C-alpha positions as CSV (number, residue, x, y, z in Angstrom):
1,M,-18.6,-78.7,-91.7
2,M,-19.7,-76.3,-89.2
3,V,-17.1,-74.5,-87.0
4,S,-18.3,-73.7,-83.5
5,G,-18.5,-69.8,-82.8
6,T,-16.3,-68.2,-80.1
7,D,-17.6,-68.3,-76.4
8,S,-15.7,-67.3,-73.1
9,D,-17.3,-70.5,-71.5
10,F,-16.6,-72.7,-74.3
11,D,-14.6,-76.2,-73.8
12,I,-12.6,-77.0,-77.1
13,R,-12.6,-80.7,-76.1
14,S,-16.5,-80.7,-76.7
15,D,-16.1,-79.7,-80.2
16,S,-16.7,-82.3,-82.8
17,L,-14.0,-81.2,-85.2
18,Y,-11.5,-81.2,-82.2
19,Q,-12.7,-84.9,-81.4
20,E,-12.1,-85.8,-85.0
21,G,-8.7,-84.2,-85.2
22,M,-7.8,-86.0,-82.2
23,L,-8.8,-89.4,-83.7
24,H,-6.8,-88.7,-86.6
25,F,-3.7,-87.7,-84.4
26,Q,-4.2,-90.9,-82.6
27,S,-4.3,-92.9,-85.8
28,G,-0.9,-91.0,-86.9
29,A,-2.8,-89.3,-89.7
30,W,-1.2,-86.0,-88.8
31,D,-2.2,-84.1,-91.9
32,E,-5.7,-84.8,-91.5
33,A,-5.3,-83.8,-87.8
34,I,-3.7,-80.7,-88.7
35,R,-6.5,-79.8,-91.1
36,C,-9.3,-80.3,-88.5
37,F,-7.3,-78.2,-85.8
38,E,-6.4,-75.2,-88.3
39,L,-10.2,-75.1,-89.2
40,L,-10.9,-75.0,-85.6
41,E,-8.3,-72.4,-84.8
42,K,-10.0,-69.7,-87.1
43,A,-12.8,-69.9,-84.7
44,H,-10.7,-70.3,-81.6
45,P,-7.2,-68.7,-82.3
46,D,-6.3,-68.2,-78.7
47,D,-7.5,-71.4,-77.1
48,P,-4.2,-73.0,-75.4
49,L,-5.5,-76.5,-75.9
50,L,-6.0,-76.3,-79.6
51,Q,-2.6,-74.8,-79.9
52,A,-1.0,-77.4,-78.0
53,A,-2.7,-80.1,-80.1
54,L,-1.7,-78.3,-83.3
55,D,1.8,-77.7,-82.4
56,E,2.2,-81.5,-81.5
57,A,0.6,-82.6,-84.9
58,R,2.8,-80.2,-86.7
59,F,6.0,-81.6,-84.8
60,K,4.9,-85.3,-85.9
61,V,4.8,-84.1,-89.3
62,S,8.2,-82.4,-89.5
63,L,9.5,-85.5,-87.4
64,D,8.2,-87.9,-90.0
65,R,9.6,-86.0,-92.8
66,S,12.9,-85.8,-91.4
67,T,13.4,-89.4,-90.8
68,R,11.4,-90.3,-93.9
69,V,9.3,-92.7,-92.1
70,R,6.0,-93.6,-93.9
71,A,2.9,-93.8,-91.9
72,K,2.1,-97.0,-91.1
73,R,-1.1,-98.6,-92.0
74,W,-3.1,-99.8,-89.2
75,I,-5.8,-102.4,-89.0
76,F,-7.9,-101.4,-86.1
77,P,-9.9,-104.1,-84.3
78,R,-13.8,-103.5,-83.9
79,W,-13.5,-102.7,-80.3
80,L,-10.9,-99.8,-80.8
81,P,-13.3,-97.1,-81.7
82,V,-15.4,-97.8,-78.3
83,L,-12.1,-97.8,-76.4
84,V,-11.1,-94.6,-77.8
85,R,-14.5,-93.0,-77.3
86,L,-14.2,-94.4,-73.7
87,L,-10.7,-92.9,-73.3
88,L,-12.0,-89.5,-75.0
89,V,-14.7,-89.3,-72.2
90,A,-12.5,-90.1,-69.4
91,G,-9.8,-87.5,-70.8
92,I,-12.7,-84.9,-71.1
93,A,-13.7,-85.7,-67.4
94,A,-10.3,-85.5,-66.1
95,A,-9.8,-82.1,-68.0
96,G,-13.0,-80.8,-66.4
97,I,-11.6,-81.6,-63.0
98,L,-8.4,-80.2,-63.5
99,G,-10.3,-77.1,-65.0
100,V,-12.5,-76.7,-61.8
101,Q,-9.5,-77.1,-59.8
102,A,-7.4,-74.5,-61.6
103,L,-10.9,-72.2,-61.5
104,L,-11.1,-72.8,-57.6
105,R,-7.2,-71.8,-57.4
106,E,-7.9,-68.5,-59.3
107,V,-11.1,-67.7,-57.3
108,Q,-10.0,-68.8,-53.9
109,P,-8.3,-65.5,-53.0
110,S,-11.4,-63.7,-53.8
111,L,-13.4,-65.9,-51.9
112,E,-11.1,-65.7,-48.8
113,A,-11.1,-61.7,-49.3
114,A,-15.0,-61.9,-49.3
115,R,-15.0,-63.9,-46.2
116,I,-12.7,-61.6,-44.2
117,E,-14.9,-58.8,-45.1
118,R,-18.1,-60.6,-43.9
119,D,-16.1,-61.2,-40.8
120,R,-15.1,-57.6,-40.4
121,E,-18.5,-56.4,-40.9
122,A,-20.0,-58.7,-38.5
123,L,-17.5,-57.4,-35.9
124,L,-18.5,-53.9,-36.8
125,D,-22.0,-54.6,-36.3
126,E,-21.4,-56.3,-33.0
127,A,-19.3,-53.4,-31.8
128,F,-22.3,-51.0,-32.6
129,N,-24.6,-53.4,-30.9
130,Y,-22.7,-53.0,-27.7
131,L,-22.2,-49.3,-28.1
132,E,-26.1,-48.9,-28.4
133,A,-26.3,-51.0,-25.2
134,G,-24.1,-48.7,-23.4
135,D,-21.4,-51.2,-22.8
136,L,-18.5,-48.8,-23.7
137,D,-15.7,-51.3,-22.6
138,T,-16.6,-54.0,-25.0
139,A,-17.6,-51.9,-27.7
140,E,-14.3,-50.2,-27.6
141,E,-12.5,-53.7,-27.7
142,R,-14.5,-54.5,-30.8
143,F,-13.7,-51.5,-32.5
144,Q,-10.1,-51.7,-31.7
145,Q,-10.2,-55.1,-33.4
146,V,-11.6,-53.6,-36.4
147,L,-8.9,-51.3,-36.5
148,A,-6.2,-53.7,-36.1
149,E,-7.3,-55.5,-39.2
150,T,-8.2,-52.3,-41.1
151,P,-6.4,-49.4,-39.6
152,D,-8.3,-46.7,-42.0
153,N,-11.6,-48.0,-41.1
154,A,-13.5,-44.6,-40.7
155,D,-16.5,-46.2,-38.8
156,A,-14.2,-47.8,-36.2
157,Q,-12.3,-44.5,-35.8
158,Q,-15.6,-42.4,-35.4
159,A,-16.9,-44.6,-33.0
160,L,-13.8,-44.6,-30.7
161,G,-13.9,-41.0,-30.6
162,Y,-17.5,-41.2,-29.7
163,I,-16.5,-43.6,-26.9
164,A,-13.7,-41.3,-25.7
165,A,-16.2,-38.3,-25.5
166,R,-18.9,-40.3,-23.9
167,R,-16.3,-41.3,-21.1
168,E,-15.2,-37.8,-20.8
169,L,-18.8,-36.6,-20.3
170,E,-19.5,-39.3,-17.8
171,T,-16.6,-38.2,-15.6
172,L,-17.8,-34.6,-15.7
173,Y,-21.3,-35.8,-14.7
174,E,-20.0,-37.8,-11.8
175,N,-18.1,-34.8,-10.6
176,G,-21.3,-32.7,-10.6
177,V,-22.8,-35.3,-8.7
178,S,-20.2,-35.3,-6.0
179,L,-20.4,-31.7,-5.9
180,Q,-24.0,-31.6,-5.3
181,E,-23.7,-34.3,-2.7
182,S,-21.4,-32.4,-0.7
183,G,-23.4,-29.3,-0.6
184,Q,-21.4,-27.3,-3.2
185,L,-24.4,-26.3,-5.3
186,S,-23.0,-23.4,-7.2
187,E,-20.0,-25.4,-8.5
188,A,-22.3,-28.4,-9.1
189,L,-24.5,-26.1,-11.0
190,D,-21.7,-25.0,-13.3
191,V,-20.5,-28.6,-14.1
192,F,-24.0,-29.7,-14.9
193,A,-24.3,-26.7,-17.3
194,E,-21.3,-27.8,-19.2
195,V,-22.6,-31.4,-19.2
196,N,-25.9,-30.2,-20.8
197,R,-24.0,-28.0,-23.4
198,R,-22.3,-31.1,-24.6
199,S,-25.0,-33.3,-24.5
200,P,-28.6,-31.9,-24.0
201,R,-30.8,-34.2,-22.1
202,Y,-28.1,-36.3,-20.8
203,R,-29.2,-38.6,-17.9
204,D,-31.0,-36.8,-15.2
205,V,-28.9,-33.5,-15.5
206,A,-32.1,-31.5,-16.0
207,V,-33.7,-32.9,-12.7
208,R,-30.5,-32.2,-10.8
209,V,-30.2,-28.6,-11.9
210,E,-33.8,-28.1,-11.0
211,T,-33.1,-29.8,-7.5
212,I,-30.3,-27.4,-7.1
213,Q,-32.0,-24.6,-8.0
214,R,-34.9,-25.4,-5.5
215,Q,-32.0,-26.0,-3.1
216,Q,-30.4,-22.8,-3.5
217,G,-33.9,-21.2,-3.3
218,L,-34.4,-22.9,0.1
219,E,-31.0,-21.9,1.5
220,E,-31.8,-18.4,0.5
221,L,-35.0,-18.5,2.3
222,A,-33.6,-20.1,5.4
223,S,-30.9,-17.6,5.4
224,A,-33.5,-14.6,5.5
225,A,-35.4,-16.6,8.3
226,D,-32.4,-17.0,10.3
227,Q,-31.5,-13.3,9.9
228,N,-34.7,-12.2,11.1
229,Y,-34.7,-14.6,14.1
230,K,-31.4,-13.3,15.2
231,L,-32.7,-9.7,14.9
232,G,-35.8,-10.4,17.0
233,R,-38.3,-9.8,14.0
234,T,-40.7,-12.4,15.2
235,D,-43.4,-12.0,12.8
236,E,-40.9,-11.9,9.9
237,A,-39.1,-14.8,11.0
238,I,-42.2,-17.1,11.6
239,G,-43.4,-16.2,8.1
240,L,-40.3,-17.3,6.7
241,Y,-39.8,-20.5,8.5
242,E,-43.3,-21.4,7.7
243,Q,-42.8,-20.9,4.0
244,L,-39.5,-22.9,4.2
245,R,-41.5,-25.9,5.7
246,T,-44.1,-25.2,3.0
247,V,-41.6,-25.5,0.1
248,N,-39.9,-28.5,1.6
249,V,-40.9,-30.0,4.7
250,R,-37.7,-32.1,5.1
251,Y,-35.2,-29.0,5.0
252,E,-33.4,-29.0,8.1
253,T,-36.5,-30.4,9.9
254,E,-35.2,-30.3,13.5
255,M,-33.6,-26.8,13.3
256,V,-36.8,-25.3,11.7
257,A,-39.2,-27.0,14.1
258,D,-37.1,-25.7,17.1
259,R,-37.3,-22.2,16.1
260,L,-40.9,-22.2,15.1
261,F,-41.5,-23.6,18.6
262,E,-39.5,-20.9,20.3
263,L,-41.1,-18.1,18.0
264,Y,-44.7,-19.5,18.6
265,M,-44.2,-19.5,22.3
266,K,-42.8,-16.0,22.3
267,K,-45.3,-14.4,20.0
268,G,-48.2,-16.0,22.1
269,R,-46.7,-14.7,25.3
270,L,-46.1,-11.4,23.9
271,L,-49.8,-11.1,23.1
272,I,-50.8,-11.8,26.7
273,A,-48.2,-9.9,28.5
274,Q,-50.3,-6.9,29.4
275,D,-52.1,-7.2,32.5
276,P,-55.0,-7.7,31.9
277,P,-54.4,-9.1,28.4
278,I,-56.3,-7.2,25.6
279,L,-59.2,-9.4,24.9
280,E,-58.9,-9.5,21.0
281,D,-55.2,-10.6,21.3
282,V,-56.0,-13.8,23.6
283,P,-57.5,-15.8,20.8
284,K,-54.5,-15.1,18.5
285,A,-52.2,-16.0,21.6
286,L,-54.1,-19.4,22.0
287,E,-53.7,-20.1,18.2
288,F,-49.8,-19.7,18.5
289,F,-49.8,-22.0,21.8
290,T,-51.6,-24.6,19.9
291,R,-49.1,-24.3,16.8
292,A,-46.3,-24.7,19.4
293,L,-48.0,-27.9,20.8
294,S,-48.3,-29.2,17.1
295,L,-44.5,-29.4,17.1
296,R,-44.1,-30.7,20.9
297,P,-47.4,-32.1,22.0
298,R,-46.2,-32.9,25.4
299,D,-44.3,-29.6,26.3
300,T,-45.5,-28.6,29.9
301,S,-44.9,-24.7,29.2
302,A,-47.0,-24.8,26.2
303,L,-49.5,-26.8,27.6
304,L,-50.1,-24.6,30.6
305,E,-50.1,-21.4,28.5
306,Q,-52.9,-22.8,26.2
307,K,-54.7,-23.8,29.2
308,L,-54.4,-20.3,30.9
309,A,-55.4,-18.6,27.5
310,R,-58.5,-21.0,27.0
311,S,-59.5,-20.3,30.8
312,F,-59.0,-16.7,30.2
313,L,-61.4,-16.6,27.3
314,E,-64.0,-19.0,29.0
315,G,-64.1,-16.8,32.0
316,Q,-64.7,-13.8,30.0
317,T,-67.5,-15.6,28.3
318,Y,-69.0,-16.7,31.5
319,T,-68.7,-13.0,32.9
320,Y,-70.8,-11.6,29.8
321,D,-73.3,-14.4,30.4
322,R,-73.6,-13.3,34.3
323,Q,-72.6,-16.8,35.0
324,W,-70.5,-15.7,37.8
325,D,-69.6,-18.9,39.6
326,A,-68.2,-20.4,36.5
327,A,-66.5,-17.1,35.6
328,V,-64.7,-17.2,38.9
329,E,-63.8,-21.0,38.4
330,R,-62.1,-20.1,35.3
331,L,-60.4,-16.9,36.2
332,Q,-59.3,-17.9,39.4
333,V,-56.7,-20.2,37.6
334,I,-55.0,-17.3,36.2
335,Y,-55.1,-14.7,39.1
């Protein structure tokens, strides 16, 4: 008779030798049952079910010997083998169910641990998604939940450190914006330089720095124009104020326009201040009066000066052409 080999997944109850031993055991043939079980034991020495059956059979033998009771002869009805087989199948099925239940009890902790780990990974992924979307508050909340379950989670710890740094950087940036808007340009430039050092290309810092530098250049230009204006350096002041408008037409619009109007009128009048005016200077004066009118189109003084300069030039032209009547008509407006 063949004895089945060892197998970690082998169920002793399915072995034919074990089944034969059980039939002997049920019929009270203890020695035959022990013989089957001992043969089977060689292949499966550590099987607990086999050992239990073998111990029970040996106990029955010792009990019979101590009480000197002969084994009874049984006359089995024909249907008994069928019943035995049915009982055997039912026993195997019940044992299988119990085995599955025992297996579930053994693996349940592992399954639960795996579920917890999956949930934790999902929570960590969700936290990183919020972080990438810029939702720092929700991301921080999720990372804190991860640390509540696993305090030594390196990913969550590192992410929370990053969030803290981002918030500090955001506060620093807002401080720079506030300084810039309040006109404290040098201080704002220092703050934005620190922001850029910590995080190059952060938000619109590069644009703001460029804007501040342009603004500082405008202020230096405006300061130089004002200085020349106060010192009476008309030509220099006009050039600087015109340059200021070219760089940024919206810079101190009203003030610059008022200064230029005043300077244009002053320069034009200086050019025609001699009596009689120098002919070559009159077209220049007319140009300055025209510029003044571009700033204040309805200003009566500028309109008058423009009219007088034009009349002078037209009178001179008619004089050279010997059109005396026309020349007199133009020049008498002036004189």
